[in-house]
N, C-alpha and C positions, 0 to 999 in steps of 0.2 A: 520593824523594817527600817525605821529611821536610824536606829542605832547601828545596824550592820552596815548600811551604806556610808554612814559617817566614819566608821572605823577603818574604811579602806585607806585613810590617810596614814594609819599606823604602819602600813606596808612599806612606806618610804623609809622609815627608820630601821625596820627589821630586815629589809633586803640585804643590807650591807653586812649583816652578821651571819651569813650562811655557814653552818658548821659542817662537820664531816659525817653526820648521821645520814644513813641511807633512808630516804623517805619512802613510805608505802601508803597506798590508798586503803582506807578502812572498808570493811564489808557491809557494815550497817548502813542502810539507805540514807538515813538522816545525816550521819557522819560523812558519808561519801559525797552527798550533795553539798554539804557545808564546806568540806575540805576543798572540793573543786571550785566552789565559789570563792574561797580564800585564794586559791591559785589564780583564778581569773582576775581577782582584785590586784594581786601582786603583779601579774602580767600587764594589766592596764596601767598600773602605776609606773611600772618600768618603762613602758612605751611613752607615757606622758612626761617622763623625766623627773618624777617625784615632786612636781610643783603644783600647788593649788588644788582646787576641786577637780575631780575627774569630770569629763564631759557627760552629759545626760545619756548619750548612747552607750558609753562605757558602763554606766550604772545599770542600764538595761541588760547588757550582756552578762554582767556579774549576777544580777538577779535571776537570769535565765535558769541557772542550776536549781534554785529553789522552786522556780515555776515548773520545771520539768518533773521534779519529785511530786509536786502537787497535781500533776497532770497524768499520773500513772493510771488512774481510773478513767471512767467515761466523762466525769465532771471535774472541774477544777476545784481543789480543796484548799481554801485560804488558810486553814489551820496548819496544813503541812508547810506552806510558805513561811508562816510565822515560826514554826518549829526549826526550820533550817536557818532562818534569819537570826534567831536567838542564839543558835549554837555557834555561828561563825566567829563572833568576836573572841570567844574563848580558845579558838583553834589557831589564831594568828601566830602566837608565840611558838607553839610546838611545830607548826607547819612551815613557817617561813624561815625558821632557824635551821631547818634541814635543807636537803638538796631539792628544794621545791620545784625547780625547773624540770627535773626528771619526771614529775607527776603529770605534766601537761599531756603527753600522749595517752596516758591512762584515763584522764578525764575526758579527752576527746572520744575515746572508745566507749566509755561509760555513758556519755551524753552526746551522741553524734549530731543531734539537732543544733548544738552550739556551734558547729562548724559550717552550718548552712547560712551563708551571707547573702544569698539571693533567693529567698523563699518565694514560692509560687502560690498565688491565691487560688482557692477552689473555683471551678468553672461555674457552679450554680450561683446566681446573683444573691439569693437570700442567704446562702451559706457564707459567701464572701463578705457581705455586709455585716452579718452577725459577728463573724470572727474579727473583722476590722474594728468594729465598735467595741467588742469585749477587750481586745488587746490594748487599744488606745486608751480606753477608760481605766483599765488596770494600771497602766504605766502613768497616766495622768495623776491618779491618786497617789501612787508610790512616790513620784517626783515632787508632788505638792507637799508631801510630808517632810521634804528635805530643806525647805526654806527658800529664800529668795534666789539662791544660786541657780535653781532649776525652774524658776517661775516661767521663763520664756518657753522652755520645752513643754512644761505642763500645760501652758496656755495653747500651744500649737496642737497638742493632742486633743484639747478641749474643743478647738475649732473643728477638727475632724469628726469627733463624736457628735457635735451639733449638726453638721451637715448630714451625717449618716442617720441621725435620729429622724430627720425629715424624710429622707429618701427610702428608709426602711419600712415606713408605715404601710404603704400599699403592698410591698413585697411580703411582709409578714401576714397581712390580711389574706393575700392570695394563697399563702402557704397554710392558712388555717391556724396560725400561731396567735394565741390571745395574749393579753397583757397580764401583769401581776406575776404570780408564782410560775406560771407556764413560761413566760418570757424570761424570767430570771434563771430558770432551769436551762433553757436553751442557750442563754448567754454563758452559763458556767460550762456547758458542753462545748460551746464554740471557743472559749478561751483555752480549754484543754487541748482542743484540736490545733488551734493556731500556735500554741506554745511548741508543739511537736514539729511544726513545719520549718522552723528556723529561728535565727536571732530576732528577738522582739523588736528592736529598733528598725531592723531591716524589713521586718514584716509590716510595720506601720508605714515605712517609706513606700512600700509597694501599694499599700492602701491609699496613701496620699496621691500617688501617681494615678491611681485609677479613679478615685472619688474626689480629688481636689483637697489641697491643704487648707 
């Protein structure tokens, strides 16, 4: 995951070399998620003006495509995230040299959750807390792998998970959810659900508003 997020800097150099090739989205699910992740990285880099590290929120939006592929089932599959992340660097050359901007609508259609900038938390408190914890914890770990540039954001997510860890205990007990494997399974399900509700950074922002940063 660290490699794919670091390679978004490559887009800055490649964007200027758009060729005449007509770009198309692949049908294979891993290739599709990876290609759309590349398009997202190029778009974020274009918006940022090709300078420096992308903001933490931008990295979260890029990672969203891999996360959505990993959330196709009931539970979040980290192996699927890794499969997409490992594929993305190899696709930069072939994707960005083409007319990559024309692929944006197709990616939006294939992954509609990436267009939801104001996700709504579930009404049931235990569900909301589980989803908030799972999403914040996943992003915290992903950003921590990127080094000091993203330490502040990773720490912010850690503050949220710390607060949720305390407040969730009575709610989990009331719902009959035990610790260990049962809780881990519930968190994997919660992360898959949260991923489908909208952009990960925006989802965490909604969690922070409700439960405190």
